[in-house]
C-alpha positions as CSV (number, residue, x, y, z in Angstrom):
1,M,-67.9,75.6,-118.9
2,D,-65.9,74.5,-121.8
3,Q,-66.4,76.4,-125.1
4,I,-65.2,76.0,-128.7
5,D,-65.2,78.9,-131.1
6,A,-66.4,78.7,-134.7
7,Q,-62.9,79.0,-136.3
8,N,-61.5,76.2,-134.1
9,L,-64.5,73.9,-134.9
10,L,-64.3,74.7,-138.6
11,A,-60.6,73.9,-138.7
12,R,-61.2,70.5,-137.0
13,L,-64.0,69.7,-139.4
14,Q,-61.8,70.6,-142.4
15,N,-59.0,68.4,-141.0
16,G,-61.4,65.5,-141.2
17,E,-61.6,64.9,-137.5
18,S,-64.4,62.6,-136.4
19,L,-66.3,64.7,-133.9
20,N,-69.3,64.0,-131.7
21,L,-71.6,66.8,-132.8
22,L,-74.9,67.1,-131.0
23,D,-77.3,69.6,-132.6
24,V,-80.1,70.6,-130.2
25,R,-82.2,72.7,-132.6
26,E,-85.7,71.6,-133.7
27,E,-85.9,69.1,-136.5
28,I,-87.1,71.6,-139.1
29,E,-84.0,73.8,-138.3
30,Y,-81.7,70.8,-138.6
31,Y,-83.1,69.7,-142.0
32,T,-82.9,73.3,-143.3
33,Y,-79.1,73.5,-142.6
34,N,-76.8,71.3,-140.6
35,I,-73.1,70.3,-140.3
36,G,-73.9,66.7,-139.4
37,G,-74.1,65.1,-136.0
38,K,-77.0,63.9,-134.0
39,N,-80.1,65.9,-133.8
40,I,-81.9,65.8,-130.4
41,P,-84.0,69.0,-130.0
42,L,-83.6,70.7,-126.6
43,S,-87.4,70.6,-126.2
44,V,-87.2,66.7,-125.8
45,F,-83.6,66.5,-124.6
46,N,-84.3,65.4,-121.0
47,K,-86.5,62.6,-122.2
48,N,-84.0,61.4,-124.8
49,I,-80.6,61.8,-123.0
50,D,-80.3,58.0,-122.6
51,Q,-80.4,57.6,-126.4
52,L,-77.2,59.7,-127.0
53,G,-75.0,56.7,-127.5
54,Y,-71.8,58.5,-126.3
55,N,-69.6,57.5,-123.5
56,K,-69.4,59.9,-120.6
57,T,-65.7,60.4,-121.3
58,D,-66.2,61.3,-125.0
59,E,-65.7,64.8,-126.2
60,I,-69.2,66.1,-127.3
61,I,-69.6,69.4,-129.1
62,V,-73.1,70.8,-128.6
63,I,-74.4,73.2,-131.3
64,C,-77.5,75.2,-132.0
65,K,-78.3,78.4,-134.0
66,A,-76.8,81.0,-131.6
67,G,-75.2,79.1,-128.7
68,F,-78.0,79.5,-126.1
69,R,-79.9,76.2,-126.4
70,S,-76.6,74.4,-126.7
71,E,-75.4,76.0,-123.5
72,T,-78.5,74.7,-121.7
73,A,-77.9,71.2,-123.2
74,Q,-74.3,71.4,-122.1
75,S,-75.4,72.0,-118.5
76,I,-77.8,69.0,-118.6
77,L,-75.1,66.7,-120.0
78,I,-72.6,67.8,-117.3
79,Q,-75.3,67.3,-114.6
80,N,-75.7,63.8,-116.0
81,G,-72.0,62.9,-115.7
82,Y,-70.6,63.8,-119.1
83,Q,-67.1,65.1,-118.6
84,K,-65.9,66.7,-121.9
85,V,-68.8,68.7,-123.2
86,K,-68.1,71.9,-125.3
87,N,-70.5,74.5,-126.4
88,L,-70.1,76.2,-129.8
89,T,-70.0,79.9,-128.9
90,G,-72.1,81.9,-131.3
91,G,-73.6,78.8,-132.7
92,L,-74.1,78.0,-136.4
93,I,-74.5,81.7,-137.1
94,A,-70.9,82.3,-136.1
95,L,-69.8,79.2,-138.0
96,Q,-71.4,80.4,-141.2
97,R,-69.4,83.6,-141.1
98,F,-66.2,81.6,-141.7
99,Q,-67.6,79.3,-144.5
């Protein structure tokens, strides 16, 4: 499955790229710290996948704290026909090391 590392994501964010970020952490985690994007917690992801609002050909970068929940969400998206889904390896923990 497609991955993106923290350095690459940070560079793209700093370049001002408009990215489709999907944060699958719980709401409290999202409001404590986030880098933007949509927040649909993995715990309710299957029920809310129709509310994504992305095209199935859009690049979507799935993020969570450490990269495990986002990997699960990535699999669900691929099973539902999304074609360009990337998982942030190491999650936001890895990203914070470079900030």
